[in-house]
C-alpha positions as CSV (number, residue, x, y, z in Angstrom):
1,M,158.0,98.9,72.6
2,D,154.6,97.5,72.2
3,H,151.1,99.0,72.2
4,N,150.8,99.2,76.0
5,D,154.1,101.1,76.1
6,H,152.8,103.6,73.5
7,V,149.6,104.1,75.5
8,N,151.5,104.5,78.8
9,L,153.7,107.2,77.3
10,L,150.7,109.3,76.4
11,K,148.2,108.3,79.2
12,P,149.7,110.7,81.9
13,A,148.5,113.6,79.8
14,D,144.9,112.9,80.8
15,I,143.5,113.2,77.3
16,K,139.8,114.0,77.2
17,P,137.7,111.7,75.0
18,G,136.6,112.9,71.6
19,G,137.9,115.9,69.7
20,S,140.0,116.4,66.7
21,W,143.6,115.0,66.8
22,A,146.6,114.5,64.5
23,D,149.5,112.1,64.6
24,L,152.2,113.9,62.7
25,G,154.7,111.5,61.2
26,A,152.3,108.6,61.8
27,G,154.1,105.9,59.9
28,S,152.2,102.7,60.2
29,G,150.3,103.9,63.2
30,A,151.8,102.8,66.5
31,F,150.9,106.1,68.2
32,T,147.7,106.6,66.1
33,F,146.4,103.5,67.8
34,A,147.5,104.7,71.2
35,T,145.8,108.1,70.5
36,R,142.6,106.3,69.4
37,E,142.6,104.2,72.6
38,L,142.9,107.3,74.7
39,T,140.5,109.6,72.8
40,G,137.9,106.9,72.1
41,P,135.7,106.1,69.1
42,T,134.2,109.5,68.6
43,A,137.5,111.3,68.1
44,N,138.6,112.3,64.6
45,I,142.2,111.4,64.0
46,H,144.3,112.8,61.1
47,A,147.3,110.5,60.4
48,V,149.9,112.5,58.5
49,D,152.9,111.0,56.8
50,K,155.0,111.4,53.6
51,D,154.9,107.6,53.0
52,S,151.5,106.5,51.4
53,A,152.4,102.8,51.8
54,S,152.8,103.2,55.6
55,L,149.5,105.0,55.7
56,N,147.8,102.2,53.7
57,E,149.2,99.7,56.2
58,L,147.9,101.9,59.1
59,E,144.4,102.0,57.5
60,Q,144.2,98.2,57.1
61,A,145.4,97.6,60.7
62,Y,143.0,100.3,62.0
63,R,140.0,98.6,60.3
64,A,141.0,95.2,61.5
65,R,141.3,96.5,65.1
66,F,138.4,98.9,65.3
67,G,136.0,97.7,62.7
68,D,136.0,100.8,60.5
69,S,138.0,103.8,59.7
70,Q,135.3,106.4,59.5
71,N,137.0,108.7,62.0
72,L,140.5,108.1,60.6
73,H,141.7,110.6,58.0
74,L,144.9,109.8,56.1
75,I,146.9,112.7,54.8
76,V,150.0,112.0,52.6
77,G,152.1,115.1,53.3
78,D,154.9,116.8,55.1
79,F,153.7,118.3,58.4
80,S,156.4,121.0,58.2
81,R,154.5,122.5,55.2
82,T,151.0,123.6,54.6
83,L,148.3,121.0,55.3
84,E,144.5,121.0,55.1
85,L,143.6,120.2,58.7
86,P,140.8,121.5,60.9
87,A,141.7,123.3,64.2
88,L,143.0,120.5,66.4
89,D,142.5,119.7,70.0
90,G,145.7,117.8,70.1
91,I,148.7,116.6,68.2
92,V,151.0,113.6,68.8
93,M,154.5,113.8,67.4
94,A,156.3,110.5,68.2
95,N,159.9,110.3,66.8
96,S,159.1,112.7,64.0
97,L,160.5,116.0,65.1
98,H,164.0,114.6,65.4
99,F,164.3,114.7,61.5
100,F,164.4,118.5,61.6
101,K,167.4,120.6,62.7
102,D,165.3,123.7,63.3
103,K,162.8,122.3,65.7
104,E,161.7,125.8,66.9
105,K,160.6,126.7,63.3
106,V,158.7,123.4,62.8
107,L,157.0,123.7,66.2
108,R,155.9,127.3,65.5
109,H,154.3,125.9,62.3
110,V,152.8,123.0,64.1
111,S,151.2,125.3,66.7
112,S,149.2,126.9,63.8
113,F,147.3,123.6,63.5
114,L,146.1,123.7,67.1
115,K,143.2,125.5,68.8
116,P,144.3,127.9,71.5
117,N,145.5,125.9,74.5
118,G,145.6,122.8,72.3
119,L,147.7,119.9,73.5
120,L,151.0,118.8,72.0
121,L,152.4,115.4,73.0
122,I,156.0,114.6,72.1
123,V,157.7,111.2,72.3
124,E,161.5,111.4,71.7
125,Y,164.8,109.9,72.5
126,N,166.2,111.5,75.6
127,T,169.5,112.6,74.1
128,D,171.0,115.5,72.2
129,S,173.4,113.2,70.1
130,G,172.1,111.7,67.0
131,N,173.1,109.3,64.3
132,P,172.2,108.7,60.6
133,W,168.8,107.2,61.5
134,V,167.9,109.7,64.2
135,P,169.8,112.8,63.1
136,Y,168.5,115.5,65.5
137,P,167.1,114.0,68.8
138,F,166.6,116.3,71.7
139,S,166.6,115.7,75.4
140,F,163.8,116.8,77.6
141,E,166.0,119.6,79.0
142,T,166.6,120.9,75.4
143,Y,162.9,120.6,74.6
144,C,162.1,122.8,77.7
145,K,164.3,125.5,76.1
146,I,162.6,125.3,72.7
147,T,158.9,125.2,73.5
148,P,158.5,128.7,75.0
149,R,160.1,130.3,71.9
150,A,157.8,128.3,69.7
151,N,154.4,129.5,71.1
152,F,154.0,126.7,73.7
153,S,153.8,126.5,77.4
154,Q,156.7,125.0,79.4
155,P,156.4,121.2,78.8
156,R,155.8,118.7,81.6
157,L,157.5,115.3,81.6
158,L,155.0,112.5,81.4
159,A,157.0,109.3,81.3
160,K,160.3,107.7,80.5
161,V,160.9,104.2,79.1
162,P,164.2,102.4,78.4
163,S,165.3,102.0,74.8
164,R,167.9,99.6,73.4
165,F,168.6,102.4,71.0
166,L,169.9,105.7,72.3
167,R,169.2,104.9,76.0
168,E,165.6,106.0,76.6
169,F,162.4,107.6,75.4
170,Y,160.5,110.3,77.1
171,S,157.1,111.8,76.6
172,A,156.1,115.3,77.3
173,A,153.0,117.5,77.1
174,C,152.6,121.2,76.5
175,N,149.9,123.5,75.4
176,K,149.7,126.1,72.7
177,N,149.8,129.5,74.2
178,I,146.6,131.5,74.2
179,S,147.2,134.6,72.3
């Protein structure tokens, strides 16, 4: 996949410009860049990853692409644990939730980072069978069963793209329940 594919997976969510966002499991920033393109230059984006080297690579590429990284906030950490984040308008989780067996527990925790009705965007392999590199993927159908139990609305399918690895990716959007 390339940058246009990343943007096109998120674009159907009709993201509003600005706000405060996080890319959980950001890696070197493929979906951080897509989020920045869709939210614009005034958005604050918190890129969270356990690997500081990947985040340093992300920051260098971000500066090269956008001129500065004033609105980019790098956080070395595990999003399944406590993090210092402001209340977020949205979260992107691209190929990061499939490392956790108990997705419902992680999603309940992730919902605590969002404002009421905040947007959660997921990009995942559309299969329920994993391998050593992608241990716990989940199909869109499985995701639809998990989200209501984890304090989110029923997800809506945004897009699908073929993948040479595990058949295809999908993207989905749901909102934190207002309670």
